[in-house]
C-alpha positions in Angstrom: -13.5 -15.4 19.8 -12.3 -14.5 23.2 -9.6 -11.3 24.1 -6.1 -12.3 25.0 -5.4 -14.5 22.3 -2.7 -15.0 20.0 -3.4 -14.3 16.6 -1.1 -15.2 13.4 -1.8 -12.7 10.2 -0.4 -14.1 6.9 -0.1 -11.7 3.9 3.3 -12.2 2.8 4.2 -10.5 -0.5 3.9 -7.1 -2.3 3.8 -3.9 -0.5 0.4 -2.6 -1.6 -1.3 -5.9 -0.4 0.4 -5.9 2.5 -1.0 -2.1 3.4 -4.4 -2.9 2.3 -4.7 -5.9 4.9 -3.6 -2.8 7.7 -7.1 -1.7 7.8 -8.4 -5.0 8.5 -5.6 -5.5 11.1 -6.5 -2.0 13.3 -10.4 -3.2 13.2 -9.4 -6.5 14.8 -7.0 -5.0 17.3 -10.1 -2.6 18.0 -12.0 -5.5 18.6 -9.6 -7.5 20.7 -7.3 -5.2 22.5 -5.8 -7.6 24.2 -4.9 -10.2 21.9 -1.3 -10.8 20.6 -0.8 -10.4 17.3 2.0 -11.9 15.0 2.5 -11.2 11.4 4.5 -13.4 8.8 5.6 -11.1 5.8 8.5 -11.1 3.0 11.3 -8.1 3.4 10.0 -5.4 1.6 7.3 -4.6 4.2 8.8 -5.3 7.3 9.8 -2.2 8.4 6.8 -0.7 7.7 4.7 -3.1 9.9 7.4 -3.3 12.3 6.3 0.7 13.0 2.7 -0.3 13.8 1.7 -0.4 17.3 -1.1 -2.9 16.5 1.5 -5.4 16.0 3.1 -7.2 18.6 5.7 -9.3 16.5 6.7 -9.2 12.6 8.3 -12.3 11.3 10.3 -12.6 8.0 9.5 -15.1 5.6 12.8 -15.2 3.6 11.1 -16.5 0.3 14.1 -15.8 -2.2 16.8 -16.6 -0.1 15.0 -19.8 0.6 14.2 -20.7 -3.0 18.0 -19.6 -3.9 18.7 -21.9 -1.1 17.0 -25.1 -2.1 18.1 -24.9 -5.6 21.6 -25.0 -4.5 23.4 -28.0 -3.9 26.2 -26.2 -1.5 23.2 -24.8 0.7 19.9 -27.1 0.3 20.5 -28.7 3.3 21.5 -25.5 5.2 18.3 -24.1 3.7 16.2 -27.0 4.5 17.2 -26.7 8.1 16.1 -23.1 8.3 12.7 -23.6 7.1 12.5 -26.4 9.6 13.6 -24.1 12.6 11.1 -21.5 11.0 7.8 -24.3 11.5 9.0 -25.3 14.8 8.8 -21.4 16.1 5.7 -20.9 14.5 4.2 -24.0 16.4 6.0 -23.0 19.8 4.0 -19.9 19.5 1.0 -21.7 20.0 -1.1 -20.0 18.0 -5.0 -19.9 18.6 -5.9 -18.2 15.3 -4.5 -17.8 12.2 -6.2 -15.2 9.2 -4.6 -15.8 5.9 -5.2 -12.8 4.1 -2.8 -13.8 1.1 -4.7 -16.9 0.2 -2.3 -18.8 -2.0 -0.4 -22.3 -1.5 2.6 -20.6 0.4 0.4 -18.9 3.1 -2.0 -22.4 3.4 0.9 -24.4 4.3 2.0 -21.5 6.8 -1.2 -21.8 8.5 -1.6 -25.8 8.7 2.2 -26.1 9.6 1.5 -23.2 12.2 -0.7 -26.1 14.1 -3.6 -23.5 15.0 -6.4 -25.0 15.3 -8.4 -22.4 14.1 -7.1 -21.3 10.4 -9.3 -18.8 8.7 -9.1 -18.3 4.9 -11.0 -17.8 1.8 -13.2 -20.1 0.2 -12.0 -22.0 -3.2 -13.8 -19.1 -5.8 -11.6 -16.5 -3.7 -8.5 -17.9 -3.5 -5.7 -19.7 -5.3 -3.6 -22.8 -5.3 -5.8 -24.7 -3.2 -5.1 -22.8 -0.3 -8.7 -23.4 1.1 -7.6 -26.6 1.9 -5.6 -25.4 4.4 -8.2 -23.7 6.0 -11.1 -25.1 8.5 -13.2 -21.7 8.7 -13.3 -20.9 5.2 -15.0 -17.3 4.5 -17.3 -16.2 1.1 -16.8 -12.8 -0.4 -19.4 -11.1 -2.2 -19.9 -12.3 -5.9 -18.3 -9.8 -8.4 -15.4 -7.1 -8.5 -15.0 -5.6 -4.7 -11.9 -3.8 -3.8 -9.1 -5.5 -1.7 -9.8 -3.4 1.0 -13.2 -4.9 1.4 -12.2 -8.5 0.9 -10.0 -8.0 3.4 -12.6 -7.1 5.6 -14.7 -9.9 4.6 -12.0 -12.5 6.2 -13.1 -10.7 9.7 -16.3 -12.6 9.6 -14.5 -16.0 10.0 -14.1 -14.6 13.7 -17.7 -13.2 14.1 -16.6 -9.3 13.2 -19.0 -7.7 11.2 -16.5 -4.4 10.6 -16.8 -1.6 7.7 -14.1 -0.4 6.1 -15.2 3.3 5.8 -15.5 3.3 9.5 -11.7 2.6 9.8 -9.1 5.4 8.3 -6.5 5.4 10.9 -3.4 6.6 9.4 -0.1 4.9 9.4 2.0 5.2 12.2 5.5 7.1 11.7 8.4 6.4 14.1 10.1 9.5 15.3 13.1 9.0 14.0 11.8 8.9 10.1 9.2 12.0 10.7 12.7 13.6 11.9 14.5 12.6 8.9 11.8 13.7 6.7 11.8 16.8 8.2 15.5 17.4 8.0 15.3 17.0 4.0 12.4 19.5 3.8 14.3 22.2 5.8 17.2 22.3 4.0 15.6 22.3 0.5 17.0 26.0 -1.2 13.7 27.5 -1.6 10.6 26.9 0.7 7.4 24.7 -0.3 4.8 26.8 -2.1 1.1 25.0 -1.4 0.0 23.3 -2.6 2.8 20.7 -2.7 2.0 17.5 -4.9 3.7 14.4 -5.1 4.1 12.6 -8.2 5.4 8.9 -8.1 6.2 8.0 -11.8 7.7 4.8 -11.3 6.3 0.8 -10.6 8.4 -2.2 -9.2 10.2 -3.4 -11.9 8.1 -6.7 -12.3 5.4 -4.2 -13.3 6.5 -1.6 -15.4 3.7 -2.6 -17.6 1.6 -0.3 -15.3 3.6 3.0 -16.0 2.1 5.9 -17.3 4.6 7.9 -20.0 7.5 9.4 -18.4 6.9 12.5 -20.7 3.2 13.1 -19.8 4.4 13.0 -16.1 6.9 16.0 -17.1 4.4 17.8 -19.1 1.6 17.3 -16.0 4.2 18.6 -13.8 4.9 21.7 -15.5 1.2 22.6 -15.8 0.6 22.0 -12.2 3.2 24.0 -11.6 2.4 26.8 -14.1 -1.4 26.9 -13.8 -1.9 25.8 -10.2 1.1 28.1 -8.4 1.8 24.1 -6.9 5.5 22.8 -6.1 5.9 19.0 -6.9 8.5 16.8 -5.6 8.8 13.4 -7.5 9.5 10.3 -5.1 11.2 7.3 -6.4 12.1 3.7 -5.6 15.3 1.1 -5.8 16.7 2.0 -9.2 14.8 4.6 -10.5 16.4 7.8 -9.4 18.2 8.6 -12.8 15.1 7.9 -14.7 13.2 10.3 -12.5 15.7 12.7 -13.1 15.6 12.7 -16.6 11.9 13.6 -16.3 12.9 16.6 -14.6 15.5 17.5 -17.2 13.0 17.9 -19.3 10.8 19.7 -17.7 10.1 23.8 -18.1 9.4 24.6 -14.5 11.8 23.6 -11.5 10.6 20.5 -9.2 11.8 18.8 -6.2 13.5 15.5 -5.9 12.3 13.6 -3.2 14.8 12.0 -0.5 16.2 8.7 -0.8 14.3 7.1 1.6 15.4 4.2 3.7 12.1 2.6 4.6 8.4 2.9 3.7 7.5 5.0 6.7 9.4 7.7 5.7 8.3 7.7 2.1 4.8 8.0 4.1 5.6 10.9 6.1 6.9 12.5 2.5 3.1 11.7 1.3 1.6 12.8 4.8 3.0 16.5 4.1 1.8 16.8 0.9 -1.9 18.0 -0.7 -2.2 15.7 -3.4 -0.7 12.5 -4.8 -0.4 11.4 -8.2 0.7 7.8 -9.9 -0.1 4.8 -10.9 -1.9 1.7 -9.3 1.4 0.7 -7.1 2.4 0.3 -3.4 3.2 3.8 -2.5 -0.1 5.2 -3.9 -1.5 3.0 -1.2 0.8 3.9 1.1 -0.4 7.6 0.2 -4.0 7.0 0.7 -3.2 5.4 4.4 -1.6 8.6 5.2 -4.9 10.6 4.8 -3.5 12.3 1.4 -5.7 12.9 -1.9 -4.7 10.4 -4.1 -5.1 10.0 -7.8 -4.7 7.3 -9.3 -3.7 6.7 -13.3 -5.0 3.0 -14.4 -3.6 1.3 -17.2 -4.1 -2.7 -17.5 -5.2 -3.4 -13.4 -8.5 -3.3 -12.6 -9.7 0.2 -10.8 -12.4 -1.4 -8.8 -10.4 -4.2 -7.2 -7.3 -1.9 -6.7 -9.0 0.8 -5.8 -7.0 3.3 -3.0 -8.6 4.1 0.6 -10.4 7.8 1.5 -10.5 10.5 -1.2 -9.5 9.5 -4.2 -9.9 10.0 -8.4 -9.3 7.3 -10.6 -8.2 8.1 -14.1 -8.8 5.5 -16.6 -9.9 5.0 -20.5 -11.9 2.2 -21.5 -9.9 0.1 -24.1 -11.0 -3.2 -25.4 -8.1 -5.2 -23.8 -8.1 -3.6 -20.3 -7.9 -4.8 -17.7 -5.6 -7.4 -18.5 -2.4 -9.2 -16.7 0.1 -9.1 -19.4 3.3 -8.0 -18.3 4.9 -8.1 -21.4 2.6 -5.9 -23.3 4.7 -3.3 -25.2 1.7 -1.4 -26.6 0.3 -0.3 -23.5 -2.5 1.1 -25.3 -4.5 1.7 -22.2 -1.8 4.1 -20.8 -1.2 5.8 -23.6 -4.7 6.9 -24.1 -4.5 9.2 -21.0 -3.7 12.4 -21.9 -2.1 14.9 -19.3 -5.7 17.0 -19.3 -7.7 13.8 -18.1 -4.9 14.0 -15.2 -4.8 17.9 -14.7 -8.7 18.7 -14.6 -9.7 16.3 -11.4 -6.0 17.6 -9.4 -7.1 21.0 -9.8 -11.1 20.0 -8.8 -9.6 17.9 -5.9 -7.5 20.5 -4.9 -10.3 23.1 -5.1 -12.1 20.9 -2.6 -9.0 20.6 -0.2 -8.9 24.3 -0.4 -12.7 24.9 0.7 -12.6 22.4 3.4 -9.5 23.7 5.0 -11.2 27.2 4.8 -14.2 26.0 6.4 -12.5 24.0 9.3 -10.6 27.3 10.0 -14.1 29.0 10.2 -15.2 26.5 12.6 -12.2 26.8 15.0 -12.3 30.5 14.8 -16.3 30.2 15.7 -15.4 27.7 18.7 -12.6 30.0 19.9 -15.2 32.6 20.2 -17.7 30.7 22.1 -15.6 29.5 24.6 
């Protein structure tokens, strides 16, 4: 493929899925630095993408508003007109290539309606809802379970690129204003932060509450991290989760920090970038932490630890139970998560922090040695 082309990227939905597409985007931009890249995405990840310098334009796909509008007799025609203008706007851009990382019906429709002559997507086995019918360059992925990062890199083969996810560990770009917001939060804390600083994110989105570890165990874990490792613990939280996290803190014996009200995913990323370790479930914030270069401990329950593994240095905590992995969102038993004890998380936390401390010491010795030689 020639450089200086207009490329459309489709990855519409969940924050974690969008974040896991970013390394492939960065590899694409590295290979074609003069290309102009537009990304169509839904609202939750819009600000995160707008902050990334590799993306020239972010287009909002207002799925929820359109769904509500189509169901409303009063707004149905207004919504149809808005959808028509959206498609017309796509076609006006005259994209030469579309990369459909999403692989479902709605992304397939956007792909073909864009008018692009080259539409790269996954083959039928690796996509859903007949999405492959809308692509004219279909990419196969290795058989068996692979991480979403690897799957996204496989799609680049449709453009003739053979990139390796292991060679692309660039961090998220954080705007100056978001850096200053988080800096102000930490500077106003009543007591200085002790190292190591450990971020714990106990929540999940409302739709995926079946992936949450027990809140009482998060509190017990935080207490032991503070007492036994001399750590500071900061709890981060999302919409509707602050009171739930405060309840965890009230039941703790040791003091901890309630993270700031983050107004963007890049602000949340800056919080994690200042931490020595992140602990939480299989969530979007976990992938944001990993993309900030922070070591991650993931507590897996019903989700597949291979498909959903993070980037960079990480430790997977999971117990083998007969019913996991599964997609049963209505599960009340959560046997897979109840089987994970506090000690199962405390031990790898101690080991990962020890490795980080050893690496930091080694880096300081190398810096002193280089300074002496110069």
